[in-house]
N, CA, C and O atoms as CSV, one atom per row, in Angstrom:
chain,resi,resn,atom,element,x,y,z
A,1,MET,N,N,3.667,12.975,28.366
A,1,MET,CA,C,2.421,12.505,27.071
A,1,MET,C,C,0.981,11.731,27.838
A,1,MET,O,O,1.333,10.586,28.118
A,2,SER,N,N,0.209,11.848,28.064
A,2,SER,CA,C,-0.702,10.541,28.799
A,2,SER,C,C,-0.181,9.225,27.863
A,2,SER,O,O,0.510,9.401,26.859
A,3,GLY,N,N,-0.584,7.955,28.304
A,3,GLY,CA,C,-0.217,6.736,27.819
A,3,GLY,C,C,-1.527,7.461,27.541
A,3,GLY,O,O,-1.510,8.666,27.796
A,4,SER,N,N,-2.546,7.000,27.112
A,4,SER,CA,C,-3.365,7.111,26.198
A,4,SER,C,C,-3.180,7.468,25.069
A,4,SER,O,O,-3.503,6.771,24.106
A,5,ALA,N,N,-2.539,8.801,24.952
A,5,ALA,CA,C,-1.928,10.115,23.845
A,5,ALA,C,C,-0.814,9.660,23.479
A,5,ALA,O,O,-0.261,10.755,23.381
A,6,ALA,N,N,0.141,8.782,23.133
A,6,ALA,CA,C,1.128,8.443,23.363
A,6,ALA,C,C,0.579,7.116,22.316
A,6,ALA,O,O,1.233,7.055,21.275
A,7,ALA,N,N,-0.272,6.299,22.424
A,7,ALA,CA,C,-0.593,5.256,22.687
A,7,ALA,C,C,-1.410,5.687,20.692
A,7,ALA,O,O,-1.432,4.917,19.732
A,8,SER,N,N,-2.007,7.332,20.774
A,8,SER,CA,C,-2.929,7.544,19.280
A,8,SER,C,C,-1.849,7.849,18.680
A,8,SER,O,O,-2.160,7.818,17.489
A,9,LEU,N,N,-0.131,8.288,18.807
A,9,LEU,CA,C,0.456,8.530,18.060
A,9,LEU,C,C,1.208,7.534,17.094
A,9,LEU,O,O,1.876,7.814,16.099
A,10,THR,N,N,0.891,6.129,17.716
A,10,THR,CA,C,1.616,4.921,16.871
A,10,THR,C,C,1.027,3.767,16.074
A,10,THR,O,O,0.446,3.116,16.942
A,11,ALA,N,N,0.863,3.196,15.008
A,11,ALA,CA,C,0.054,1.990,14.824
A,11,ALA,C,C,0.918,0.668,14.811
A,11,ALA,O,O,2.138,0.555,14.688
A,12,PRO,N,N,-0.143,-0.390,14.988
A,12,PRO,CA,C,0.438,-1.702,14.802
A,12,PRO,C,C,1.108,-1.810,13.811
A,12,PRO,O,O,1.066,-0.943,12.939
A,13,LEU,N,N,1.842,-2.839,13.713
A,13,LEU,CA,C,3.155,-3.330,12.645
A,13,LEU,C,C,2.189,-4.767,12.671
A,13,LEU,O,O,1.636,-5.253,13.658
A,14,THR,N,N,2.169,-5.507,10.617
A,14,THR,CA,C,2.039,-6.406,10.467
A,14,THR,C,C,1.973,-8.031,11.652
A,14,THR,O,O,1.509,-9.167,11.557
A,15,ASP,N,N,2.661,-7.313,12.585
A,15,ASP,CA,C,3.260,-8.547,13.570
A,15,ASP,C,C,2.595,-8.299,14.836
A,15,ASP,O,O,2.522,-9.122,15.749
A,16,GLY,N,N,2.280,-7.534,14.845
A,16,GLY,CA,C,1.086,-7.075,16.166
A,16,GLY,C,C,1.848,-6.614,17.283
A,16,GLY,O,O,1.367,-5.768,18.038
A,17,CYS,N,N,3.544,-7.316,17.547
A,17,CYS,CA,C,4.368,-7.104,18.462
A,17,CYS,C,C,4.730,-5.246,19.428
A,17,CYS,O,O,4.854,-4.809,20.572
A,18,THR,N,N,4.759,-4.634,17.625
A,18,THR,CA,C,5.905,-3.449,17.938
A,18,THR,C,C,4.609,-3.159,17.759
A,18,THR,O,O,3.531,-3.753,17.736
A,19,MET,N,N,5.359,-1.213,17.543
A,19,MET,CA,C,4.054,-0.067,17.041
A,19,MET,C,C,4.682,0.738,16.295
A,19,MET,O,O,5.900,0.704,16.466
A,20,GLU,N,N,4.290,1.500,15.479
A,20,GLU,CA,C,5.368,2.549,14.604
A,20,GLU,C,C,4.283,3.893,14.628
A,20,GLU,O,O,3.110,4.216,14.815
A,21,PRO,N,N,5.765,4.446,14.254
A,21,PRO,CA,C,4.757,6.158,14.605
A,21,PRO,C,C,4.085,6.126,13.045
A,21,PRO,O,O,4.380,5.843,11.884
A,22,VAL,N,N,2.979,6.619,13.866
A,22,VAL,CA,C,1.674,7.763,12.931
A,22,VAL,C,C,2.103,9.318,12.176
A,22,VAL,O,O,2.817,10.111,12.791
A,23,ARG,N,N,1.781,9.508,11.329
A,23,ARG,CA,C,1.944,10.670,10.971
A,23,ARG,C,C,1.013,10.963,9.756
A,23,ARG,O,O,0.741,10.070,8.954
A,24,THR,N,N,0.425,12.509,9.610
A,24,THR,CA,C,-0.657,12.357,8.800
A,24,THR,C,C,0.056,13.519,7.184
A,24,THR,O,O,0.760,14.513,7.003
A,25,CYS,N,N,-0.598,12.684,6.527
A,25,CYS,CA,C,0.119,12.867,5.363
A,25,CYS,C,C,-0.953,14.544,4.998
A,25,CYS,O,O,-2.115,14.704,5.373
A,26,VAL,N,N,0.113,15.849,3.978
A,26,VAL,CA,C,-0.476,16.873,4.383
A,26,VAL,C,C,-1.269,17.288,2.901
A,26,VAL,O,O,-1.580,18.467,2.732
A,27,GLY,N,N,-1.490,16.555,2.144
A,27,GLY,CA,C,-2.140,16.049,0.816
A,27,GLY,C,C,-4.132,15.564,0.836
A,27,GLY,O,O,-5.119,16.021,0.259
A,28,CYS,N,N,-3.850,14.202,2.036
A,28,CYS,CA,C,-5.641,13.719,2.072
A,28,CYS,C,C,-5.750,13.937,3.372
A,28,CYS,O,O,-6.676,13.307,3.883
A,29,ARG,N,N,-5.138,14.601,4.087
A,29,ARG,CA,C,-4.995,14.670,5.621
A,29,ARG,C,C,-5.968,13.048,6.497
A,29,ARG,O,O,-6.813,13.052,7.392
A,30,ALA,N,N,-5.578,12.316,6.014
A,30,ALA,CA,C,-4.694,10.895,6.311
A,30,ALA,C,C,-4.509,10.444,7.073
A,30,ALA,O,O,-5.094,11.422,6.606
A,31,ARG,N,N,-4.217,9.748,8.211
A,31,ARG,CA,C,-3.573,9.301,9.164
A,31,ARG,C,C,-3.120,8.153,8.810
A,31,ARG,O,O,-3.934,7.264,8.562
A,32,ALA,N,N,-1.358,7.837,8.677
A,32,ALA,CA,C,-1.057,6.571,8.020
A,32,ALA,C,C,0.502,6.547,8.684
A,32,ALA,O,O,1.092,7.600,8.924
A,33,PRO,N,N,1.171,5.053,8.985
A,33,PRO,CA,C,2.234,5.218,9.261
A,33,PRO,C,C,3.075,5.977,8.232
A,33,PRO,O,O,2.833,6.615,7.208
A,34,LYS,N,N,4.571,5.516,9.188
A,34,LYS,CA,C,5.648,6.892,8.832
A,34,LYS,C,C,6.404,6.589,7.820
A,34,LYS,O,O,6.821,7.327,6.927
A,35,SER,N,N,6.681,4.700,8.108
A,35,SER,CA,C,6.651,4.342,6.231
A,35,SER,C,C,6.178,4.044,4.967
A,35,SER,O,O,6.594,3.474,3.959
A,36,SER,N,N,5.207,4.594,5.326
A,36,SER,CA,C,4.101,4.289,3.827
A,36,SER,C,C,4.274,6.236,2.809
A,36,SER,O,O,4.257,6.567,1.624
A,37,LEU,N,N,4.434,7.061,4.248
A,37,LEU,CA,C,5.151,8.287,3.583
A,37,LEU,C,C,6.132,8.797,3.131
A,37,LEU,O,O,7.304,8.435,3.223
A,38,VAL,N,N,5.764,9.515,2.709
A,38,VAL,CA,C,7.450,10.782,2.585
A,38,VAL,C,C,7.396,11.521,3.024
A,38,VAL,O,O,6.353,12.156,3.183
A,39,ARG,N,N,9.321,12.053,3.767
A,39,ARG,CA,C,9.030,13.326,4.087
A,39,ARG,C,C,9.537,14.678,3.729
A,39,ARG,O,O,10.766,14.696,3.803
A,40,ILE,N,N,9.027,15.806,3.371
A,40,ILE,CA,C,9.286,16.578,2.888
A,40,ILE,C,C,9.408,18.193,3.313
A,40,ILE,O,O,8.459,18.873,3.703
A,41,VAL,N,N,10.832,18.672,3.148
A,41,VAL,CA,C,11.663,19.019,3.935
A,41,VAL,C,C,11.531,21.156,2.879
A,41,VAL,O,O,10.865,21.182,1.845
A,42,ALA,N,N,12.190,22.494,3.357
A,42,ALA,CA,C,12.141,23.694,2.230
A,42,ALA,C,C,13.857,23.457,2.097
A,42,ALA,O,O,14.278,22.310,2.244
A,43,GLN,N,N,14.440,24.133,1.928
A,43,GLN,CA,C,16.026,24.054,1.913
A,43,GLN,C,C,16.066,24.694,0.636
A,43,GLN,O,O,15.918,24.159,-0.462
A,44,GLU,N,N,16.410,26.608,1.047
A,44,GLU,CA,C,16.658,26.755,-0.740
A,44,GLU,C,C,15.864,27.432,-1.360
A,44,GLU,O,O,15.833,27.546,-2.585
A,45,SER,N,N,15.032,28.028,-0.450
A,45,SER,CA,C,13.131,27.887,-1.077
A,45,SER,C,C,12.773,26.538,-1.967
A,45,SER,O,O,11.702,26.860,-2.482
A,46,GLN,N,N,12.996,25.592,-2.295
A,46,GLN,CA,C,12.701,24.836,-2.541
A,46,GLN,C,C,12.278,23.837,-1.241
A,46,GLN,O,O,12.543,23.921,-0.042
A,47,LEU,N,N,11.258,22.547,-2.269
A,47,LEU,CA,C,10.969,21.403,-1.389
A,47,LEU,C,C,11.393,19.984,-1.803
A,47,LEU,O,O,10.820,19.464,-2.761
A,48,VAL,N,N,12.247,19.402,-1.220
A,48,VAL,CA,C,13.012,18.588,-1.458
A,48,VAL,C,C,12.871,17.488,-0.440
A,48,VAL,O,O,13.039,17.521,0.779
A,49,VAL,N,N,12.514,16.488,-1.257
A,49,VAL,CA,C,11.828,15.307,-0.663
A,49,VAL,C,C,13.232,14.382,0.224
A,49,VAL,O,O,14.325,14.173,-0.301
A,50,ASP,N,N,12.967,14.081,1.190
A,50,ASP,CA,C,14.180,13.860,2.278
A,50,ASP,C,C,14.010,12.325,2.601
A,50,ASP,O,O,13.746,11.912,3.730
A,51,THR,N,N,14.221,11.378,1.295
A,51,THR,CA,C,14.050,10.008,1.690
A,51,THR,C,C,14.626,9.235,2.457
A,51,THR,O,O,14.456,8.016,2.443
A,52,ALA,N,N,15.460,9.909,3.308
A,52,ALA,CA,C,16.324,8.799,4.783
A,52,ALA,C,C,15.831,9.915,6.068
A,52,ALA,O,O,16.484,9.898,7.112
A,53,SER,N,N,15.206,10.422,5.992
A,53,SER,CA,C,14.643,11.265,6.778
A,53,SER,C,C,15.850,12.311,8.216
A,53,SER,O,O,15.666,12.415,9.429
A,54,ARG,N,N,16.951,12.864,7.361
A,54,ARG,CA,C,17.749,13.184,8.212
A,54,ARG,C,C,18.229,14.561,8.015
A,54,ARG,O,O,19.278,15.087,8.386
A,55,PHE,N,N,16.924,15.175,7.145
A,55,PHE,CA,C,17.562,16.942,6.738
A,55,PHE,C,C,16.937,17.350,8.187
A,55,PHE,O,O,16.290,16.867,9.116
A,56,PRO,N,N,17.433,18.314,7.850
A,56,PRO,CA,C,17.523,18.984,9.352
A,56,PRO,C,C,16.128,20.249,9.416
A,56,PRO,O,O,15.822,20.686,8.306
A,57,GLY,N,N,15.460,20.718,10.420
A,57,GLY,CA,C,14.152,21.040,11.045
A,57,GLY,C,C,13.180,20.440,10.333
A,57,GLY,O,O,13.321,19.374,9.733
A,58,ARG,N,N,12.383,20.966,10.371
A,58,ARG,CA,C,10.512,21.004,10.347
A,58,ARG,C,C,10.767,20.379,8.675
A,58,ARG,O,O,11.447,20.692,7.697
A,59,GLY,N,N,9.525,19.053,9.140
A,59,GLY,CA,C,9.554,18.279,8.033
A,59,GLY,C,C,7.902,17.784,7.791
A,59,GLY,O,O,7.394,17.080,8.664
A,60,ALA,N,N,6.992,18.226,6.428
A,60,ALA,CA,C,5.965,17.685,6.144
A,60,ALA,C,C,6.180,16.454,5.646
A,60,ALA,O,O,7.206,15.882,5.278
A,61,TRP,N,N,4.713,16.044,5.705
A,61,TRP,CA,C,4.523,14.281,5.150
A,61,TRP,C,C,3.967,13.856,4.633
A,61,TRP,O,O,2.896,13.919,5.237
A,62,MET,N,N,3.817,13.314,3.716
A,62,MET,CA,C,2.845,12.959,2.438
A,62,MET,C,C,2.628,12.250,2.003
A,62,MET,O,O,3.453,11.421,2.386
A,63,HIS,N,N,1.794,11.643,1.095
A,63,HIS,CA,C,1.659,10.096,0.862
A,63,HIS,C,C,2.476,10.188,-0.544
A,63,HIS,O,O,2.424,11.363,-0.909
A,64,PRO,N,N,3.255,9.352,-1.527
A,64,PRO,CA,C,4.661,9.235,-2.298
A,64,PRO,C,C,3.554,8.938,-3.644
A,64,PRO,O,O,3.783,8.013,-4.423
A,65,THR,N,N,2.224,9.928,-3.819
A,65,THR,CA,C,1.192,10.156,-4.888
A,65,THR,C,C,1.230,11.651,-5.342
A,65,THR,O,O,1.519,12.575,-4.582
A,66,LEU,N,N,0.766,11.854,-7.250
A,66,LEU,CA,C,0.374,13.153,-7.619
A,66,LEU,C,C,-0.317,13.058,-7.319
A,66,LEU,O,O,-0.448,14.282,-7.331
A,67,GLU,N,N,-1.957,12.462,-6.584
A,67,GLU,CA,C,-2.772,12.705,-6.063
A,67,GLU,C,C,-2.846,13.857,-4.999
A,67,GLU,O,O,-3.437,14.931,-5.102
A,68,CYS,N,N,-2.153,13.407,-4.027
A,68,CYS,CA,C,-1.924,14.095,-2.460
A,68,CYS,C,C,-0.980,15.082,-2.437
A,68,CYS,O,O,-0.970,15.956,-1.570
A,69,PHE,N,N,0.071,14.985,-3.614
A,69,PHE,CA,C,0.973,16.085,-3.991
A,69,PHE,C,C,0.302,17.120,-4.518
A,69,PHE,O,O,0.720,18.201,-4.104
A,70,ASP,N,N,-0.946,17.207,-5.588
A,70,ASP,CA,C,-1.139,18.081,-5.978
A,70,ASP,C,C,-2.686,18.863,-4.973
A,70,ASP,O,O,-3.029,20.027,-5.177
A,71,LYS,N,N,-3.444,17.907,-3.906
A,71,LYS,CA,C,-4.158,18.247,-3.115
A,71,LYS,C,C,-3.439,19.131,-2.263
A,71,LYS,O,O,-4.095,20.109,-1.906
A,72,SER,N,N,-1.803,19.028,-1.669
A,72,SER,CA,C,-1.141,19.598,-1.129
A,72,SER,C,C,-0.387,20.566,-1.372
A,72,SER,O,O,0.547,20.965,-0.677
A,73,ILE,N,N,-0.868,21.095,-2.648
A,73,ILE,CA,C,-0.241,21.959,-3.675
A,73,ILE,C,C,-1.708,23.254,-3.303
A,73,ILE,O,O,-1.646,24.431,-2.949
A,74,GLY,N,N,-2.904,22.349,-3.588
A,74,GLY,CA,C,-4.088,23.521,-3.518
A,74,GLY,C,C,-4.306,23.886,-2.710
A,74,GLY,O,O,-4.663,25.064,-2.679
A,75,ARG,N,N,-4.230,23.053,-1.427
A,75,ARG,CA,C,-4.669,23.950,-0.146
A,75,ARG,C,C,-2.767,24.861,0.510
A,75,ARG,O,O,-2.456,25.308,1.614
A,76,ARG,N,N,-2.023,24.773,-0.716
A,76,ARG,CA,C,-1.135,25.456,0.172
A,76,ARG,C,C,-0.389,25.110,1.569
A,76,ARG,O,O,0.157,25.893,2.346
A,77,ALA,N,N,-0.533,23.641,1.660
A,77,ALA,CA,C,-0.639,23.070,2.866
A,77,ALA,C,C,1.247,23.007,3.620
A,77,ALA,O,O,1.694,22.759,4.740
A,78,PHE,N,N,1.887,23.389,2.248
A,78,PHE,CA,C,3.535,23.054,2.645
A,78,PHE,C,C,4.094,24.244,3.328
A,78,PHE,O,O,4.973,24.220,4.190
A,79,GLY,N,N,3.385,25.472,2.768
A,79,GLY,CA,C,4.412,26.403,3.954
A,79,GLY,C,C,3.170,26.525,5.492
A,79,GLY,O,O,3.696,27.033,6.482
A,80,ARG,N,N,2.050,26.205,5.619
A,80,ARG,CA,C,1.931,25.892,6.525
A,80,ARG,C,C,2.604,24.421,7.236
A,80,ARG,O,O,3.772,24.673,7.534
A,81,ALA,N,N,2.381,23.528,7.460
A,81,ALA,CA,C,3.030,22.873,7.543
A,81,ALA,C,C,4.685,23.031,8.035
A,81,ALA,O,O,5.152,22.434,9.005
A,82,LEU,N,N,5.499,24.017,7.100
A,82,LEU,CA,C,7.149,23.768,6.835
A,82,LEU,C,C,6.722,24.902,8.197
A,82,LEU,O,O,7.387,24.624,9.195
A,83,LYS,N,N,5.670,26.206,8.432
A,83,LYS,CA,C,5.545,27.387,8.931
A,83,LYS,C,C,6.999,28.363,8.190
A,83,LYS,O,O,7.958,28.817,8.813
A,84,VAL,N,N,6.716,28.457,6.665
A,84,VAL,CA,C,7.956,29.536,5.984
A,84,VAL,C,C,6.841,30.002,5.087
A,84,VAL,O,O,6.007,29.429,4.386
A,85,THR,N,N,7.210,31.586,5.443
A,85,THR,CA,C,5.606,32.567,3.869
A,85,THR,C,C,6.448,32.488,2.695
A,85,THR,O,O,5.895,32.683,1.613
A,86,GLU,N,N,7.790,32.216,2.717
A,86,GLU,CA,C,7.853,32.784,1.367
A,86,GLU,C,C,7.243,31.981,0.198
A,86,GLU,O,O,6.219,31.413,0.578
A,87,THR,N,N,7.542,31.740,-1.132
A,87,THR,CA,C,6.668,30.791,-2.022
A,87,THR,C,C,7.706,29.811,-2.006
A,87,THR,O,O,8.843,30.177,-1.709
A,88,LEU,N,N,7.451,28.496,-2.312
A,88,LEU,CA,C,8.139,27.615,-2.104
A,88,LEU,C,C,8.239,26.418,-3.984
A,88,LEU,O,O,7.300,25.835,-4.527
A,89,GLY,N,N,9.863,26.487,-4.487
A,89,GLY,CA,C,9.623,25.473,-5.116
A,89,GLY,C,C,9.438,24.019,-5.312
A,89,GLY,O,O,10.224,23.391,-4.603
A,90,SER,N,N,8.667,23.267,-6.032
A,90,SER,CA,C,7.614,21.577,-6.020
A,90,SER,C,C,8.193,20.859,-7.296
A,90,SER,O,O,7.648,19.805,-7.626
A,91,GLU,N,N,9.371,21.386,-8.133
A,91,GLU,CA,C,9.961,20.365,-8.964
A,91,GLU,C,C,10.813,19.340,-8.695
A,91,GLU,O,O,10.835,18.245,-9.257
A,92,ASN,N,N,11.567,19.760,-7.748
A,92,ASN,CA,C,11.995,18.287,-7.289
A,92,ASN,C,C,10.944,17.026,-7.443
A,92,ASN,O,O,10.823,16.020,-8.141
A,93,VAL,N,N,10.058,17.887,-6.051
A,93,VAL,CA,C,8.846,16.970,-5.372
A,93,VAL,C,C,8.049,16.062,-6.622
A,93,VAL,O,O,7.546,14.952,-6.794
A,94,ALA,N,N,8.212,16.882,-7.091
A,94,ALA,CA,C,7.068,16.423,-8.408
A,94,ALA,C,C,7.356,15.580,-9.726
A,94,ALA,O,O,6.656,14.786,-10.355
A,95,ARG,N,N,8.788,16.102,-9.925
A,95,ARG,CA,C,9.956,15.304,-10.894
A,95,ARG,C,C,10.126,13.509,-9.982
A,95,ARG,O,O,10.011,12.436,-10.575
A,96,PHE,N,N,10.411,13.670,-8.496
A,96,PHE,CA,C,10.203,12.670,-7.523
A,96,PHE,C,C,9.043,11.949,-8.035
A,96,PHE,O,O,9.031,10.990,-8.808
A,97,LEU,N,N,8.025,12.589,-7.458
A,97,LEU,CA,C,6.811,11.590,-7.516
A,97,LEU,C,C,5.882,10.966,-8.971
A,97,LEU,O,O,4.943,10.171,-9.002
A,98,ALA,N,N,6.797,11.911,-10.427
A,98,ALA,CA,C,6.692,11.594,-11.415
A,98,ALA,C,C,7.416,9.850,-11.957
A,98,ALA,O,O,6.947,8.941,-12.642
A,99,SER,N,N,8.688,10.031,-11.258
A,99,SER,CA,C,9.407,9.035,-11.703
A,99,SER,C,C,9.386,7.489,-10.367
A,99,SER,O,O,9.848,6.350,-10.295
A,100,LYS,N,N,8.391,8.585,-9.387
A,100,LYS,CA,C,7.948,6.987,-8.734
A,100,LYS,C,C,6.572,6.263,-9.504
A,100,LYS,O,O,6.222,5.089,-9.381
A,101,GLU,N,N,6.222,6.828,-9.942
A,101,GLU,CA,C,4.828,6.404,-10.960
A,101,GLU,C,C,4.709,5.562,-11.995
A,101,GLU,O,O,4.102,4.502,-12.152
A,102,THR,N,N,5.654,6.468,-12.924
A,102,THR,CA,C,6.060,5.641,-14.084
A,102,THR,C,C,7.147,4.221,-13.528
A,102,THR,O,O,7.217,3.384,-14.428
A,103,GLN,N,N,7.896,3.861,-12.370
A,103,GLN,CA,C,8.807,2.730,-12.222
A,103,GLN,C,C,8.100,1.589,-11.883
A,103,GLN,O,O,7.615,1.574,-10.752
A,104,PRO,N,N,7.884,0.362,-12.801
A,104,PRO,CA,C,6.975,-0.467,-12.323
A,104,PRO,C,C,7.306,-1.393,-11.305
A,104,PRO,O,O,8.458,-1.778,-11.106
A,105,GLU,N,N,6.072,-1.846,-10.499
A,105,GLU,CA,C,6.077,-2.434,-9.316
A,105,GLU,C,C,7.302,-3.924,-9.535
A,105,GLU,O,O,7.394,-4.682,-10.501
A,106,SER,N,N,8.126,-3.914,-8.195
A,106,SER,CA,C,8.955,-4.649,-7.921
A,106,SER,C,C,8.316,-5.955,-8.066
A,106,SER,O,O,7.484,-6.070,-7.165
A,107,LEU,N,N,8.364,-7.370,-9.093
A,107,LEU,CA,C,8.175,-8.564,-8.716
A,107,LEU,C,C,9.416,-9.421,-7.818
A,107,LEU,O,O,10.636,-9.533,-7.931
A,108,ASP,N,N,8.310,-9.976,-6.823
A,108,ASP,CA,C,8.831,-10.878,-6.032
A,108,ASP,C,C,8.844,-12.162,-6.733
A,108,ASP,O,O,7.976,-12.539,-7.520
A,109,SER,N,N,10.231,-13.013,-6.278
A,109,SER,CA,C,11.085,-13.674,-6.788
A,109,SER,C,C,10.193,-15.596,-6.160
A,109,SER,O,O,10.738,-16.658,-6.462
């Protein structure tokens, strides 16, 4: 990979000194730092949120919002990104995102 191609796969962090990997959201197709997205994998015909990014196999990255989730389902993006042909159940991801949306923002002391 050439130097400019490698540089386009990373984004500067807030301190400006280090770089962070960049991924594309399967819902809105926007590029974002890896830390702002969640990884979704297919396990036993179900979509599963991989919060630690440790599950084996191919993963799809998505903003942790119901809006991006709905877009990705409508576009059938998970099947293409994960390279699977069977229909995948999405209840686990919908439940995870719904719980994230109802959690109050953490208060900084």
